[in-house]
N, C-alpha and C positions, 0 to 999 in steps of 0.2 A: 366733669359735673354731671348730675345726678337728677332730670325734672322726675318729681314724683306728685300723684294728686295728692294728699291732705283728707281725710275721710276719717272720719271721728273712730275709725277704730285702729288708727293709728297716732291718733292721737293716743292713744288709749298703753298700746305695744309700741313701743318704742324701739323695742328689743330686733322688733320682724321690718324686715330690707321691706321698700318695694314692693320687691322682685319676688318675696315670698309668700305673700299673702294674701288667703282663695282668693279674695276678695277683687284680686285684679286681673284673673283671670282677664285673656281678650283684651287688654287696655293694651295698649302699645306705644309704652317709652319712646322717650329719645334719649339717647346716646350717640355723646361721639366717640370713634369704632378707636380703640386705639393702634396704633397706627402697627401693621404686622412687619415681623421683620423676619425674613428667609435670609437662609444660608446662600451664597450668590452659584450659582451654579459650572465651575470649569469646568473646559473639556481635559479630561486626564489624557495624558502627551507623557506615550511608554517612548523612550531612546531604543534601540536596538546596538547592541556595539557589537562590531564582529573583530574577534581578536583575527584577526594575521597566520594563517598561518602557519605553525614553530619549522622553515625550512631545513632547524638543523638535526631536529626533533628522532629520527631517523636513523645518527649516528650516537644516539648520547639511550639509545634503549640496547641493552646489550642484547645481541643473540645469537644463539649457542652453533657454534663451526661457523660467524661470520670472522673467526680474527684466520680461518686454515684456510677459506678460501673455499669453502662449502656452501653448495648457495642452496636451502630449499629446492626437493624434485621441479612438487608440486606445480609451485611460486611460478617455476621456472616455465614447464609445461604451457604450466595460469595461463601467465608472461604473455608466453611470444602467441601461444594461439588466442590469445584477448585484440593479438593486433591487427589478425590475417579477420578473425571475425566474431567482429565487437560486438555482437548481435547474442550472439552465445553464453548461458549465464553457469557458471559452476555452482552445484547445488546435489543437498544429501536426502532430496524428497524426492523420492522414485517408487514403482511400483514395486522395487522389489531392495533393497538391500547397497547400502555401498553413493560416494561418489560418481553423481553424472553429470556432464555436459548436456544441460537442457537447450532446445528454441521454441516457442514459443509460435507462430506463425496467425496470422488468422483470414479467415480463408469469405469471401462474399457469398461462398449460397456452400449447399449441400453436396450439391453433383458437384462443386470445384474441390471439399474435403472430402471426398469418397477418390475422386481421380489422384489425388493426391498420394494420399493411402495406395490405388495399387500400382504407380507410380518408383516405387517407392523397395513395395516391396516385386515389380517386378527387375528393380535397377538393385537386389539385394539378395533374391534369390538364387542357390545352390542348390544340388541336386541333394546330395548328401547330406543337407541341414534341418527338419523335418521343424515342421511345427511352421512355416512360416506361409498363414493360413490367413486371413483377415475376419476375423475373431465380433459378431455384436457382444458386447459388455452389458452392458445395461440397455435397457430404454433409449439413451440416448446419446453413449458412447462404445465408439469399435475401436477398435484396438489387433495393434497387427507388432512382433516378434520377429528380428531378421536382419542374424547373426550378431549378434548382439547391441543392434541398433531397438530403440523400441518407439511407439507410434502409436499414438492416443489420436482420435479423432472425434472432438468432441460438440454436437450437432447445438446442442442448449446456446455452448455459447461461439460459435464458429470459430474453433482456435481446433488447429494439427500440434499437441508437441512431440516435439522427438529430442528424446533420446538415446547417451552417447557414455557408455563410462568408461570415467576419465584417468587419461593414458597415465600408466603407471615406469614404466620405461622409455625408452627409446623406439622400439621398434613397433610398439602400443601409440606414441602418439606421432610415429607418420601412420599409421593405419587412421584412430580418430582424425586427421587432415583430412588423408582422402573422402573418410566417407564427410567428416562438413562441408570439403565441400561438391560434393556428388547433390548433398541435398539443400544443398544454396542453387546447382545448376536445376535442378527436380522442380523449388520451387518457382523460379526467376521459367522454366517453361510452361508451365499452371499458374502462374499469378494471372 
């Protein structure tokens, strides 16, 4: 229902609506509002479907040499190391090319980080192995390399990163185990 005021202009111009006329400016017309139709907002729920791991997948995936009883030596060594030293991670991202076992240690202060580096230097120092010195790499980084053990102290992050070469045979495996045990003992002493 639309109410409008009839003027002589409206009587003459029937094709113009009351709202389109220039004379009706400022006059408020009473019109019923049409009901607004709004879309209902419903919560979008995402259902996470968790599939259980296929316990038989490792038997279904063929592995070379598995039928002959030969396991991959690197996986075998890493599995044995991971049982004893779960905080050590296998990585290939290091200062030098190759695979390494890496341990990241958070230190509470710069003094503790430098003490840990000095303890590593004293533990792995050998008189015939030259270059076992603590060197300042950048403004906030100090590094050390003794008997293939690389340690880097990052002062800005307050962490010491220790790299040990990944063992490729039985002798290197035992050597890496002893190195990691010494590093863990040093960490416990200087914590």
